[in-house]
N, C-alpha and C positions, 0 to 999 in steps of 0.2 A: 504494499498499501505507499503511496505518496501523499501528499498531502492532498484534501480538497480543492477543490482551485473554484472560486467566484466569479471570475471570470475569464473567459477563455473566444480570443479568435482562432477561428476557422478557416482554411484556405481548405475553396471547395476549386475542382478542375472544373471546365467547361465543358467535359467530356461527360461528367457527372448527369450530368443534366439533358445527355444527347437518346434519342428514340434510335431503332433499329436503321433505318432509314431517312429518320426525319432531325434536325437540329434539336429538337427537346419534346422528349415525351414524356406526356402527363404521369405516369404510373412512378416517376421515378422524381421528377421536379415531387407531386405528393409526398412518398415516403421520406426525402429527405426536409423534407418543413414539415412532415409531424415529426419524425424524430427527435426534429432541435426545439419542435417550441415543447415538446413532452419533457424535457428535462430544464427546471427551470433556476435555472441561472442565464449570468450575463452575457450572452453571446453577441461576435462579430464578425464578419464574414464579410471574408473578401474571394470575389470568385474570377473565377477564370475564362477565356473566349475559346477555346478550342474545340466546340462543337461547334463556333459557325466559322471560326477561320484561324491559325495558327503561319506564327510571320515567319516563326526560325526555318519552317516545312515549304512555306511556298518557295516551287520552284520556278514560277510566273511574275512574281509580286513585285518591288522592290523593298528591298527589308523593312526600311524606314512608315514605305506607305502600308505593306502591309501589317508593323506594327503596331500605328494609327490607323488602323483598321481595327484590328486584335484590342483593341481600347474602345472601339465605341460597341466594339460585339458586351466584352462586360456590363456594357450599362442596363446592353437589351435583358442579359442574366440576371441581371441586378431584378428590371420590371418584371423580369418574370420566376420573382423568387420572393419578389413583397408582393402581388399577385395573389402569390396562395397561403400567404405567413395573413395578410389583410380577412382573407378566407377562413383563415382559425382563428381573428380574432385579437390575434396581436398587431402589434404599434411596432412601424420599422421606417427606419430613416437610412435612406440613398443619400452618401455623397459619394463623391465621383470627381477622379482627380483633372477629368475631362467635362469641360463646364456646356451642360444641357439644362435647358427651362422645365424638365423631369426627377434634379436633381440636385444636392444642395452643394457647395463648395466644401471640400472636405476641412473640416476641422477640430483636429485631437479634442480641445476642451467640450465642447458641444458633446460628442460622439460619448465623450464620458461621461456626462448631465444626464446623455439619455440612456444609459447603456443605466445608468443610478435607478433611471426608472422603468426599468424592463422594461424599452424599446431594444426589438434588434435591432442591429444597427448594420448595412452593410454596404460597401467599401468595395467602387468600381474605377474600372478609367487604367486603372493600375496604379504607377507611378506618375505616371502622363506622360512622360516620357519612351521614345522606342530605345531599341535593344537592353530593354529590362526588363524579369521575367515579372509574373506574377506572382514568384511564390516572395522574389526580394521586394514586391510590396506586400508584402501577407508579415514580412516581417519589420519594416519599417512603422505597419499600421499598431501589430502587438505590442511594440515599444511605445507608438503615441500615446497609447488609450491605456500603455499601463497594463495590459495585460499578467491573468498569471502563468497561460501557457498560449503557446502556438500548436495547434496540430493543423496535419497536412491529412485529407482523409486520401488515399492512394483506393490505386487497385492490383497492390499487394501488400502483403501486408504488414510492411516495415521494411528496413531493410537488411538484404541477407548478402554473404563471401561473397555469393557469385549470380551469376544469372539463374532465380529461379524458372527459366519458362528457356530455357535451353543447357539445365543442369539440375537435373532430382536431386544430388545431394544439397547441392544448395542448404546452406545454417541460415533462420531468420536469426539474425543480433539483435537481444532484447534491450541491449544499455552501450552508448558509446557516448565518452568525452567530443565538444566541440572539434579537438584540435585534430584526434582519431577521424571525424570523419574528412575533416580537409589533408589531413595528410591523405586518405583513399582516395577522394575524390570519388565519392559515391555519388550514382545520376540521378538516384531517389529525390533528391533538392538541388536547388541551384547551392553553389558552394556560395555568394555573396549573400545570401537570404542569414546563410548559418554563421558568417563571416558577423553579420550586422550583431545577430541574435547573440553569439558568444562575447562579441563586444558586448554589450550590456544585458549580459547574464540571462537572454529568457530561455527556457527551454522548452523541448520542439520536441510531438508526441508525433510518428510515422504510421499510421494505419490501415486497415482497407475498409474502405469508408460502407460496405453489405457485408462489414461483421457485426450476426447480430449484435444489436443491445448497446454498441460499440460505445459512442456519445455518452450514455447513462451509466458504460462501467467508465471512462475517463474524467465524470461529472463526480463523479464516487472517489477518485482519486486512486483512481486502480491502473495500471499499465495495458495497454492492449496490443502493441506493435514494437517498434522502437523508439526509445526513447533518447533523447540526446541532449547532455545540460553537462 
């Protein structure tokens, strides 16, 4: 067991919202939103845009333009999440590093105040700059809102000592120091994001988003994936 966090920032990939042949899956959106709404702690979300576009993997777009499109995609995802949470009776605040008429500007002070009142805060727009991942945005936001823990919902159970998709003998690593993660250059999370967390003592949990009761277990102080600290 570890200390129970009162405030968690979840890095949610855009792929987690994706349907089989569509950028949005109502089933996935509902499952994720209900799972978060059912855990009575302070929740902040940084959402990616990979269900719509991934700038780093685009073979035909200029990288800067693709990243700019990706930042706008995170706004669309934030609006989709907001719609589901509002339908569940939750108060939601969207802050975006990209200025739009549908969102509020980034303000850590206002975000902290909203979280303290039980509002779910969604951070969209990444960092507002191209060539920077939403993992890094998540680290910055987690530090700025004084989160107790940064968690990354992934499609793997955590950090492995090999590639589990190619090596059946790969073993899950339950605990790592920041320096161990950075030295080994594990690919499950952006290096810059881990470096920011190391500088500010922000613990990280990498886990499988679809693991049953994962969010409730983390909120209860249990380790469910790989803890980096």
